[in-house]
C-alpha positions as CSV (number, residue, x, y, z in Angstrom):
1,X,99.2,29.6,-81.3
2,X,101.0,26.4,-81.8
3,X,103.4,26.1,-84.4
4,X,102.2,24.0,-87.4
5,X,104.5,20.9,-88.3
6,X,103.9,21.2,-92.4
7,X,104.8,24.7,-92.6
8,X,108.0,24.3,-90.7
9,X,109.4,21.1,-91.8
10,X,112.0,22.5,-94.6
11,X,113.2,25.2,-92.0
12,X,113.7,22.7,-89.1
13,X,115.6,20.4,-91.4
14,X,117.6,23.5,-92.6
15,X,118.6,25.1,-89.1
16,X,120.5,22.0,-87.8
17,X,118.1,19.3,-86.7
18,X,120.2,16.8,-88.6
19,X,123.4,17.9,-86.2
20,X,122.2,16.0,-83.2
21,X,121.8,18.7,-80.8
22,X,121.6,17.2,-77.3
23,X,122.9,13.8,-78.5
24,X,124.7,11.9,-76.0
25,X,127.5,11.2,-78.9
26,X,130.9,12.2,-78.2
27,X,132.0,15.2,-80.2
28,X,135.2,14.8,-82.1
29,X,136.0,18.2,-83.2
30,X,134.5,21.4,-83.8
31,X,135.0,23.5,-87.1
32,X,134.2,27.2,-86.7
33,X,132.8,26.9,-83.5
34,X,130.3,23.7,-85.0
35,X,130.5,20.1,-83.6
36,X,131.3,17.2,-85.5
37,X,130.5,14.0,-83.9
38,X,133.0,10.6,-83.6
39,X,130.1,8.7,-85.2
40,X,130.0,11.0,-88.4
41,X,133.9,10.8,-88.8
42,X,133.8,7.1,-88.2
43,X,131.2,6.7,-90.8
44,X,132.7,8.6,-93.7
45,X,136.3,7.0,-92.7
46,X,135.0,3.7,-93.4
47,X,133.0,4.4,-96.4
48,X,136.0,6.3,-97.8
49,X,138.3,3.3,-97.3
50,X,136.0,0.6,-98.6
51,X,136.3,2.7,-102.2
52,X,140.2,3.0,-101.8
53,X,142.3,0.2,-103.2
54,X,144.9,1.2,-100.2
55,X,142.9,1.9,-97.1
56,X,144.1,5.0,-95.3
57,X,144.9,5.2,-91.4
58,X,142.4,7.7,-89.6
59,X,145.7,10.3,-89.4
60,X,146.0,10.1,-92.9
61,X,142.1,10.5,-93.7
62,X,142.0,13.3,-90.7
63,X,143.1,16.3,-92.8
64,X,141.3,15.0,-95.5
65,X,138.0,15.0,-93.7
66,X,138.7,18.4,-92.1
67,X,139.4,20.3,-95.2
68,X,135.9,18.5,-96.5
69,X,134.1,20.2,-93.4
70,X,135.6,23.2,-94.1
71,X,134.4,23.7,-97.4
72,X,131.1,23.0,-96.1
73,X,131.4,25.6,-93.7
74,X,132.1,28.2,-96.4
75,X,129.0,26.8,-98.5
76,X,127.1,28.0,-95.3
77,X,129.0,31.1,-95.1
78,X,127.8,31.7,-98.9
79,X,124.3,31.1,-97.9
80,X,124.0,28.2,-99.9
81,X,122.2,25.9,-97.4
82,X,119.6,28.9,-97.3
83,X,118.6,28.8,-101.1
84,X,115.3,27.5,-102.3
85,X,117.3,25.0,-104.9
86,X,119.4,23.6,-101.9
87,X,116.2,23.2,-99.7
88,X,114.0,21.5,-102.3
89,X,117.1,19.3,-103.5
90,X,118.0,18.7,-100.1
91,X,114.3,17.9,-99.0
92,X,114.0,15.3,-101.7
93,X,116.9,13.4,-100.4
94,X,115.7,13.8,-97.1
95,X,112.4,12.2,-97.9
96,X,113.7,9.5,-99.5
97,X,116.4,8.3,-97.1
98,X,113.8,8.3,-94.8
99,X,111.3,5.7,-96.5
100,X,112.7,2.4,-94.9
101,X,112.0,4.1,-91.5
102,X,108.5,4.6,-92.5
103,X,107.1,1.1,-93.0
104,X,106.4,-1.7,-90.7
105,X,109.2,-4.0,-90.8
106,X,107.0,-6.7,-89.2
107,X,104.2,-6.1,-91.8
108,X,106.9,-6.4,-94.8
109,X,108.5,-9.4,-93.6
110,X,105.2,-10.8,-93.2
111,X,104.2,-10.3,-97.0
112,X,107.4,-10.9,-98.4
113,X,107.3,-14.4,-96.4
114,X,104.0,-15.1,-97.8
115,X,104.9,-14.3,-101.4
116,X,108.1,-16.5,-100.9
117,X,105.7,-19.3,-100.2
118,X,103.7,-18.7,-103.1
119,X,107.0,-18.6,-105.4
120,X,107.4,-22.2,-104.2
121,X,104.2,-23.5,-105.9
122,X,102.3,-22.8,-109.5
123,X,98.8,-22.6,-109.6
124,X,96.7,-23.8,-112.9
125,X,94.0,-21.2,-113.0
126,X,90.9,-20.8,-115.4
127,X,89.8,-17.2,-115.1
128,X,86.7,-14.8,-116.2
129,X,86.6,-10.7,-116.0
130,X,84.2,-8.4,-116.1
131,X,85.2,-4.4,-116.5
132,X,84.6,-2.5,-113.2
133,X,85.3,1.1,-115.0
134,X,85.1,2.9,-118.0
135,X,82.2,4.9,-120.1
136,X,78.5,3.8,-119.1
137,X,79.7,0.9,-117.0
138,X,78.2,0.6,-113.5
139,X,80.7,-1.1,-111.2
140,X,78.2,-2.4,-108.8
141,X,75.9,-4.0,-111.7
142,X,79.2,-5.6,-113.0
143,X,79.7,-7.5,-109.9
144,X,76.4,-8.5,-109.5
145,X,76.3,-9.8,-113.1
146,X,79.5,-11.9,-112.4
147,X,78.2,-13.3,-109.3
148,X,75.1,-14.5,-111.3
149,X,77.5,-16.1,-113.8
150,X,79.4,-17.9,-110.6
151,X,75.9,-19.0,-109.4
152,X,75.2,-20.9,-113.0
153,X,78.7,-22.3,-112.9
154,X,78.0,-23.9,-109.7
155,X,74.6,-25.2,-111.0
156,X,76.1,-26.9,-113.6
157,X,77.3,-24.6,-116.7
158,X,80.5,-24.8,-118.1
159,X,83.1,-22.6,-116.9
160,X,85.0,-22.5,-120.3
161,X,81.6,-21.6,-122.3
162,X,80.8,-18.9,-119.5
163,X,84.3,-17.6,-120.0
164,X,84.1,-17.4,-124.1
165,X,80.5,-15.6,-123.8
166,X,81.3,-13.1,-121.0
167,X,85.0,-12.6,-120.1
168,X,86.3,-9.3,-121.3
169,X,89.8,-11.0,-121.4
170,X,90.5,-11.3,-125.1
171,X,92.1,-14.6,-124.9
172,X,89.1,-16.3,-123.6
173,X,87.7,-16.7,-126.7
174,X,90.7,-19.0,-127.8
175,X,91.4,-20.7,-124.6
176,X,87.7,-20.6,-122.6
177,X,89.5,-18.9,-119.6
178,X,92.3,-21.2,-118.7
179,X,95.5,-19.2,-117.9
180,X,97.5,-22.3,-117.5
181,X,99.9,-22.3,-114.7
182,X,100.7,-18.9,-112.8
183,X,103.7,-18.0,-111.0
184,X,104.0,-15.5,-108.1
185,X,104.6,-11.9,-108.7
186,X,103.4,-11.6,-112.0
187,X,99.9,-10.5,-111.3
188,X,97.8,-8.0,-109.1
189,X,97.8,-9.1,-105.1
190,X,94.3,-9.7,-104.9
191,X,94.5,-12.1,-107.9
192,X,97.3,-14.0,-106.9
193,X,96.3,-14.1,-103.0
194,X,93.1,-15.4,-104.2
195,X,94.7,-17.9,-106.3
196,X,97.1,-19.3,-104.1
197,X,94.7,-19.4,-101.2
198,X,91.8,-21.9,-103.2
199,X,91.6,-25.4,-102.9
200,X,92.0,-27.6,-106.3
201,X,88.7,-27.6,-108.0
202,X,87.1,-25.0,-106.0
203,X,85.7,-21.8,-107.5
204,X,86.2,-18.6,-106.0
205,X,84.1,-15.6,-105.1
206,X,83.6,-12.5,-107.2
207,X,86.7,-10.2,-106.3
208,X,88.0,-7.1,-107.7
209,X,91.6,-5.8,-108.7
210,X,92.3,-2.2,-110.6
211,X,91.5,-4.2,-113.7
212,X,88.2,-5.3,-112.9
213,X,85.8,-8.2,-111.4
214,X,87.3,-11.4,-111.3
215,X,86.0,-15.0,-110.9
216,X,88.7,-17.8,-110.7
217,X,89.0,-21.6,-110.7
218,X,91.8,-23.6,-109.5
219,X,92.5,-26.6,-111.9
220,X,95.8,-28.0,-110.2
221,X,99.1,-27.1,-107.9
222,X,102.6,-28.0,-108.7
223,X,105.9,-27.3,-107.2
224,X,107.8,-24.1,-109.0
225,X,109.4,-25.2,-112.1
226,X,112.3,-22.7,-111.4
227,X,114.0,-21.0,-114.3
228,X,115.6,-21.9,-117.5
229,X,118.0,-20.3,-119.5
230,X,118.1,-21.4,-123.5
231,X,119.4,-20.5,-126.8
232,X,117.3,-21.1,-129.9
233,X,117.1,-20.6,-133.7
234,X,114.1,-19.4,-135.0
235,X,112.5,-19.4,-138.5
236,X,109.4,-17.0,-138.6
237,X,106.1,-18.0,-140.0
238,X,103.6,-15.3,-138.9
239,X,101.9,-13.8,-141.8
240,X,103.2,-16.3,-144.4
241,X,101.3,-18.4,-146.8
242,X,101.3,-22.3,-146.5
243,X,104.0,-22.6,-149.1
244,X,106.0,-19.9,-147.3
245,X,105.7,-21.5,-143.9
246,X,106.6,-24.9,-145.6
247,X,109.6,-23.5,-146.8
248,X,110.7,-22.3,-143.5
249,X,110.1,-26.0,-142.1
250,X,112.3,-27.2,-144.5
251,X,115.1,-24.6,-143.8
252,X,114.5,-25.6,-139.8
253,X,114.7,-29.1,-140.6
254,X,117.8,-28.5,-142.5
255,X,119.7,-26.9,-139.4
256,X,118.7,-29.3,-137.1
257,X,120.7,-32.1,-139.2
258,X,123.3,-29.6,-139.2
259,X,123.3,-29.4,-135.3
260,X,122.8,-33.5,-134.8
261,X,125.9,-33.9,-137.0
262,X,128.1,-31.4,-134.5
263,X,127.5,-27.8,-136.1
264,X,128.3,-25.2,-133.8
265,X,124.9,-23.7,-132.2
266,X,125.8,-20.4,-131.6
267,X,127.3,-20.0,-135.0
268,X,124.2,-21.2,-136.8
269,X,122.0,-19.2,-134.9
270,X,124.1,-15.8,-135.3
271,X,124.0,-16.7,-139.0
272,X,120.3,-18.3,-139.6
273,X,118.0,-17.3,-136.5
274,X,115.2,-14.7,-137.5
275,X,115.1,-13.5,-133.6
276,X,116.6,-10.0,-133.9
277,X,116.9,-9.9,-130.0
278,X,118.9,-13.3,-129.4
279,X,120.6,-13.8,-132.9
280,X,123.3,-11.1,-131.6
281,X,124.2,-13.1,-128.9
282,X,124.2,-16.9,-130.6
283,X,120.7,-17.2,-130.0
284,X,121.0,-16.6,-126.0
285,X,117.9,-15.6,-124.2
286,X,117.6,-14.3,-120.9
287,X,116.4,-16.7,-117.8
288,X,112.7,-17.2,-117.8
289,X,110.2,-18.8,-115.6
290,X,106.4,-20.0,-115.8
291,X,104.2,-17.6,-117.9
292,X,106.7,-16.1,-119.5
293,X,107.0,-17.8,-123.0
294,X,104.5,-19.3,-125.3
295,X,103.3,-22.6,-123.8
296,X,104.7,-24.7,-126.5
297,X,108.2,-23.0,-126.2
298,X,108.1,-23.2,-122.2
299,X,107.4,-26.8,-122.1
300,X,110.0,-27.6,-124.5
301,X,112.6,-25.7,-122.4
302,X,111.6,-27.3,-119.1
303,X,111.6,-30.9,-120.5
304,X,114.9,-30.6,-121.9
305,X,118.0,-31.5,-119.9
306,X,121.2,-28.8,-119.5
307,X,122.9,-29.1,-122.7
308,X,120.6,-31.0,-124.6
309,X,118.7,-29.7,-127.9
310,X,115.3,-30.0,-129.3
311,X,113.6,-31.4,-132.5
312,X,112.5,-28.2,-134.3
313,X,109.0,-27.4,-132.6
314,X,106.2,-25.0,-133.9
315,X,105.0,-21.9,-132.0
316,X,102.5,-19.1,-132.8
317,X,105.8,-17.4,-134.1
318,X,107.2,-20.1,-136.4
319,X,109.7,-23.2,-135.8
320,X,112.5,-23.3,-133.4
321,X,115.4,-25.4,-132.6
322,X,115.9,-24.9,-128.5
323,X,119.2,-26.0,-126.9
324,X,118.9,-25.8,-122.6
325,X,122.0,-24.3,-121.3
326,X,121.1,-24.0,-117.6
327,X,118.3,-24.3,-114.6
328,X,117.7,-23.2,-111.3
329,X,115.0,-23.2,-108.6
330,X,113.8,-20.8,-106.2
331,X,116.7,-19.1,-104.6
332,X,116.7,-18.9,-100.9
333,X,114.5,-16.1,-99.0
334,X,117.2,-13.8,-98.3
335,X,118.6,-13.7,-102.0
336,X,114.8,-13.0,-103.0
337,X,113.8,-10.4,-100.4
338,X,115.1,-7.5,-102.5
339,X,113.4,-8.7,-105.6
340,X,110.4,-9.2,-104.1
341,X,110.5,-6.1,-102.1
342,X,111.2,-4.2,-105.4
343,X,108.1,-6.2,-107.2
344,X,105.6,-5.0,-104.3
345,X,107.0,-1.4,-103.9
346,X,104.0,0.3,-105.9
347,X,101.1,-2.4,-105.3
348,X,98.8,-2.2,-102.4
349,X,100.8,-5.1,-100.9
350,X,103.5,-2.6,-100.7
351,X,101.2,0.2,-99.3
352,X,100.3,-2.2,-96.1
353,X,103.5,-1.7,-94.7
354,X,103.7,1.9,-94.5
355,X,100.0,2.2,-93.5
356,X,100.7,0.1,-90.5
357,X,103.6,2.3,-89.7
358,X,101.6,5.5,-90.4
359,X,99.1,4.3,-87.5
360,X,101.7,3.3,-85.3
361,X,103.3,7.0,-85.9
362,X,99.8,8.7,-85.1
363,X,99.7,7.0,-81.8
364,X,103.2,7.7,-81.2
365,X,102.7,11.3,-81.6
366,X,99.1,11.3,-80.2
367,X,97.7,12.7,-83.4
368,X,93.9,13.2,-83.7
369,X,91.4,15.4,-85.8
370,X,89.7,18.4,-84.0
371,X,86.3,17.3,-85.1
372,X,84.6,20.5,-83.8
373,X,86.7,22.8,-85.8
374,X,86.4,20.3,-88.8
375,X,82.5,20.6,-88.4
376,X,82.5,24.2,-88.3
377,X,84.5,24.5,-91.6
378,X,82.1,21.7,-93.3
379,X,79.1,23.8,-91.9
380,X,80.4,27.0,-93.6
381,X,80.8,24.8,-96.7
382,X,77.4,23.6,-96.5
383,X,76.0,27.1,-96.1
384,X,77.4,28.3,-99.0
385,X,76.3,25.2,-101.0
386,X,79.5,24.8,-102.9
387,X,83.7,25.0,-102.0
388,X,84.5,27.4,-104.8
389,X,87.9,29.2,-105.4
390,X,87.0,32.3,-103.2
391,X,86.1,29.9,-100.2
392,X,89.4,28.2,-100.4
393,X,91.0,31.4,-100.6
394,X,89.4,32.5,-97.5
395,X,90.2,29.3,-95.7
396,X,93.7,29.4,-96.9
397,X,94.1,32.8,-94.6
398,X,92.7,31.2,-91.3
399,X,94.7,29.4,-88.6
400,X,91.9,27.5,-87.4
401,X,93.4,24.0,-86.0
402,X,91.8,21.0,-87.6
403,X,94.0,18.5,-86.1
404,X,96.9,18.0,-84.0
405,X,100.4,16.1,-83.6
406,X,102.7,15.8,-80.8
407,X,101.1,19.5,-79.7
408,X,101.3,21.0,-82.9
409,X,98.5,22.3,-85.1
410,X,97.5,21.2,-88.7
411,X,95.6,24.5,-89.6
412,X,92.6,24.3,-92.0
413,X,94.8,26.8,-94.4
414,X,97.6,23.8,-94.9
415,X,94.5,21.3,-95.8
416,X,92.9,23.8,-98.4
417,X,96.7,24.4,-100.1
418,X,96.1,20.5,-101.4
419,X,92.2,21.1,-102.3
420,X,91.2,22.2,-105.9
421,X,87.6,23.8,-106.6
422,X,85.3,21.5,-108.2
423,X,82.3,23.7,-108.7
424,X,80.3,20.4,-110.3
425,X,81.2,18.2,-107.1
426,X,78.0,17.5,-105.0
427,X,78.1,18.7,-101.3
428,X,78.1,15.3,-100.0
429,X,81.7,14.6,-102.3
430,X,83.4,17.7,-101.2
431,X,82.5,17.4,-97.5
432,X,84.1,13.9,-97.9
433,X,86.9,15.3,-99.6
434,X,87.8,17.8,-96.7
435,X,88.0,14.6,-94.2
436,X,90.1,12.8,-96.6
437,X,92.7,15.8,-97.1
438,X,92.5,16.6,-93.3
439,X,93.5,12.9,-92.9
440,X,96.2,13.0,-95.2
441,X,97.8,16.2,-93.7
442,X,97.8,14.7,-90.3
443,X,99.6,11.4,-92.0
444,X,102.1,13.9,-93.6
445,X,102.5,15.7,-90.1
446,X,103.4,12.6,-88.1
447,X,105.7,11.3,-90.9
448,X,107.5,14.7,-90.8
449,X,107.8,14.5,-86.9
450,X,109.2,11.0,-87.5
451,X,111.8,12.1,-89.9
452,X,112.6,14.9,-87.5
453,X,113.3,12.2,-84.8
454,X,115.3,9.9,-86.9
455,X,117.5,13.0,-87.8
456,X,118.1,13.6,-84.2
457,X,118.3,10.2,-82.7
458,X,119.2,7.9,-85.4
459,X,122.9,8.0,-85.9
460,X,122.9,5.8,-89.0
461,X,120.0,7.7,-90.6
462,X,121.9,11.2,-89.3
463,X,125.1,10.4,-91.0
464,X,123.5,9.4,-94.2
465,X,121.2,12.5,-94.3
466,X,124.4,14.5,-93.3
467,X,126.4,13.1,-96.1
468,X,123.8,14.1,-98.6
469,X,123.5,17.4,-97.2
470,X,127.2,18.3,-97.1
471,X,127.6,16.8,-100.3
472,X,125.2,19.2,-102.1
473,X,126.8,22.2,-100.6
474,X,130.5,20.8,-101.2
475,X,129.7,20.4,-105.3
476,X,127.6,23.8,-105.4
477,X,130.3,26.0,-103.3
478,X,133.1,24.0,-105.2
479,X,131.6,25.1,-108.2
480,X,131.6,28.5,-107.6
481,X,135.3,28.6,-106.2
482,X,136.9,26.5,-108.6
483,X,135.4,24.5,-111.4
484,X,132.9,27.1,-113.0
485,X,135.4,30.2,-111.9
486,X,138.2,28.8,-113.7
487,X,136.1,28.0,-117.0
488,X,134.5,31.1,-117.1
489,X,137.2,33.7,-115.6
490,X,138.9,34.2,-119.3
491,X,141.2,37.0,-117.6
492,X,142.5,34.6,-115.1
493,X,143.1,31.8,-117.7
494,X,145.3,34.1,-119.6
495,X,147.2,35.3,-116.8
496,X,147.8,31.8,-115.7
497,X,148.7,30.8,-119.3
498,X,151.3,33.8,-119.4
499,X,152.9,33.0,-116.1
500,X,153.3,29.2,-117.2
501,X,153.7,29.4,-120.8
502,X,157.0,27.2,-120.7
503,X,155.1,24.2,-119.4
504,X,152.8,24.1,-122.8
505,X,155.0,22.8,-125.4
506,X,154.2,20.4,-128.3
507,X,156.4,18.2,-130.0
508,X,155.1,19.2,-133.4
509,X,153.3,22.2,-134.7
510,X,149.3,22.7,-135.1
511,X,147.2,23.9,-137.6
512,X,145.3,26.7,-135.8
513,X,142.2,28.5,-137.7
514,X,138.4,28.5,-138.6
515,X,136.8,26.1,-141.1
516,X,133.8,27.5,-142.5
517,X,131.5,24.8,-144.3
518,X,128.8,25.4,-146.7
519,X,125.8,23.6,-148.1
520,X,127.0,24.3,-151.8
521,X,129.4,25.7,-153.9
522,X,127.7,29.0,-154.6
523,X,126.9,29.6,-150.9
524,X,130.6,28.7,-150.2
525,X,131.7,31.8,-152.4
526,X,129.4,34.0,-151.2
527,X,130.5,33.3,-147.7
528,X,134.1,33.9,-148.6
529,X,133.5,37.1,-150.1
530,X,131.5,37.9,-147.0
531,X,134.2,37.6,-145.2
532,X,136.6,39.1,-147.1
533,X,134.9,42.6,-147.1
534,X,133.6,42.5,-143.6
535,X,136.0,43.0,-140.4
536,X,134.2,40.5,-137.9
537,X,135.6,40.1,-134.2
538,X,136.3,36.4,-133.8
539,X,133.8,35.9,-130.9
540,X,131.0,37.2,-133.3
541,X,131.9,35.0,-136.4
542,X,129.2,32.2,-135.8
543,X,126.6,34.9,-135.1
544,X,127.0,36.9,-138.0
545,X,127.4,34.3,-140.5
546,X,124.2,33.0,-139.2
547,X,122.3,36.1,-139.3
548,X,123.7,36.4,-143.1
549,X,123.5,32.8,-144.5
550,X,120.8,31.0,-142.0
551,X,121.7,27.3,-141.6
552,X,123.5,27.1,-145.1
553,X,126.5,27.8,-143.2
554,X,128.4,26.9,-140.0
555,X,132.0,27.8,-139.1
556,X,134.1,25.6,-136.6
557,X,137.1,26.8,-134.8
558,X,140.2,24.1,-135.1
559,X,143.6,23.3,-133.5
560,X,144.9,20.0,-134.5
561,X,148.0,18.4,-135.2
562,X,149.1,16.4,-138.4
563,X,147.3,13.2,-138.4
564,X,144.2,14.4,-136.0
565,X,141.9,16.0,-138.5
566,X,141.7,15.1,-142.2
567,X,140.5,18.2,-143.3
568,X,143.2,20.2,-141.4
569,X,145.4,17.6,-142.9
570,X,144.5,19.0,-146.3
571,X,144.2,22.5,-145.5
572,X,147.4,23.1,-143.4
573,X,149.8,20.1,-144.2
574,X,149.4,19.1,-147.9
575,X,147.5,16.4,-147.1
576,X,145.0,14.7,-149.6
577,X,141.8,16.4,-150.0
578,X,139.1,14.2,-148.1
579,X,136.4,12.8,-149.8
580,X,133.0,15.4,-149.8
581,X,130.0,13.7,-147.9
582,X,126.7,15.1,-146.5
583,X,125.5,18.2,-146.2
584,X,128.3,20.2,-145.2
585,X,130.7,19.1,-148.4
586,X,132.0,22.5,-149.1
587,X,134.4,24.4,-146.9
588,X,137.3,26.6,-147.1
589,X,139.8,27.9,-144.3
590,X,139.7,31.2,-142.7
591,X,142.2,33.1,-140.4
592,X,144.4,29.7,-140.4
593,X,148.1,29.4,-140.0
594,X,150.5,26.9,-138.2
595,X,152.0,27.3,-135.1
596,X,154.9,25.9,-133.4
597,X,153.5,26.6,-129.9
598,X,150.6,27.5,-128.0
599,X,149.7,31.4,-128.2
600,X,147.0,31.8,-125.8
601,X,145.0,29.9,-123.2
602,X,142.6,28.9,-125.6
603,X,145.3,26.5,-127.8
604,X,145.5,24.5,-124.8
605,X,142.2,25.3,-122.7
606,X,141.7,21.9,-121.2
607,X,145.3,21.5,-120.0
608,X,145.3,25.1,-118.7
609,X,141.9,25.1,-117.2
610,X,142.7,21.9,-115.5
611,X,145.9,23.3,-113.9
612,X,144.2,26.8,-113.0
613,X,141.6,24.8,-110.9
614,X,144.2,22.9,-109.3
615,X,145.5,26.5,-108.4
616,X,142.4,27.9,-107.3
617,X,141.7,24.7,-105.2
618,X,145.1,25.2,-103.2
619,X,144.4,28.7,-102.8
620,X,140.9,28.1,-101.4
621,X,142.2,25.3,-99.1
622,X,144.8,27.6,-97.7
623,X,142.2,30.4,-97.1
624,X,139.9,27.7,-95.4
625,X,142.6,27.1,-92.9
626,X,142.7,30.5,-91.7
627,X,139.0,31.3,-92.1
628,X,137.6,28.2,-90.2
629,X,139.5,26.9,-87.1
630,X,139.5,23.4,-86.2
631,X,139.3,22.3,-82.6
632,X,140.3,18.3,-82.4
633,X,139.4,16.4,-79.0
634,X,142.7,14.3,-79.1
635,X,141.0,11.7,-76.4
636,X,137.9,11.4,-78.5
637,X,140.0,10.9,-81.6
638,X,142.0,7.8,-79.7
639,X,138.5,6.1,-79.7
640,X,138.0,6.2,-83.5
641,X,138.0,3.0,-85.0
């Protein structure tokens, strides 16, 4: 039986596909017998230098690179690359890094260019929408109904009146379906494409988006307004009585006079504006464009010149005074490309480039469905009259090939792994589901084949993938050998502290001990008595107090110099007693004293741990040099640039 692509995907990635076996790239060195290509070295060398204040020469970087690779070799020797946690994390990165290569660049460029052209123009649209989903809603009936409304409008019915009567868009009752000017990139793809494709005065056909069935009319077009930045002062009138609103109007009029006479706009906005989002910034708002603000505010902002201040204007929020700060038109395509790409990433337009690429990959890898075997599966389901858990489990044991790609089989067991039993489903829908899941499995297979090919043949992808892989391994092995080891090795920390005690000195004594906090004076007295009458090891103090007093007592270990802690200043250095506040207002010292120098590693834990980690690192690197020999090809090194 031929190997299955899907079941071997992780294994292939883990056992060295990314090492470019068979590649014609020059090998710079071998570490423990494992080849390292010149391109990988150059990639990391240039990336490292781009992050340094003072760039390193190739010779200076070489030893750092060798140590890095020796640490990775040590991680592999520890079996970290075989663990499930590593494979899951690495596979997640592998999939993410491959995504740009799994999209048709030609299709994506075409979509981005089309949207960019839309961004140069704004379209005035009126709109009627009917629901296409929901309880007791038949989507086809709704489509037919909206088509009848369209016929009525073409026959002379008033669009606005029809929108008020039938549209489920709540704003239609107020605006008769008139949305005003819309800008590109803010509506579903089908809606935007339809609006921008229609001539002025034209009524669209009925069309669908995920939100419903739509009918639109284009009323006008204009060049894009661009974006504007303003600062404003707001006096809110929402929910106020007529008299209260009049008082707000008087306030905004007074402010307008002050500004006209030279008062500082930002200072007044900070003091007087009732817009909490902008008043902290002197009234300054983020850049905005068409359709992002209420119409009156938008119109006033774009009508001003840079530096001009408006008269008080009224919106549904209240009264505003606006000062325009700046304006910008549509930026060049290359500047907008990442913005557009991000905007379409999760909508149907973003999927077109991926679908086209998958279609190309299906041809590239000779992917096809095994219709005969697939029909056999569906015949068995038909005979059973349903696809239940038992039948799924039976298929899960089968290696029957239902599709193939690049000579590798996709089995029915892999397809069924993505199927959930639904006893209520009809046979027809179940058979459709099997076709769909097989098609999806075949798509996943060709994608996986392309990821594997990229890891072998594409140096940019391979080097980036290796960087992520080695980074995960390096983090884990360094944590085991140095970071966590130093923190958890109490005996080692103490030995290191004793051997280097003279290094850890203080200029002044410190208070060392415990502070026991209680929620009341009586509980504090009980806790004090409890500790006096019980001999409790230091590492059990918190647990024993919690058992005895629950959440009414807590204990904190403290080591502090004079001036570092108000409570220890009072308890140990004769300072004033701090004012008691909050839940833990009552406290007393326990096992406390003043010490002139550290007594144990815990007294200078941060410094000792850091130094101990440095010592472990040095020993580890020394061991790596002996354990993982390096052979450098000097002729290849001379090619590095």
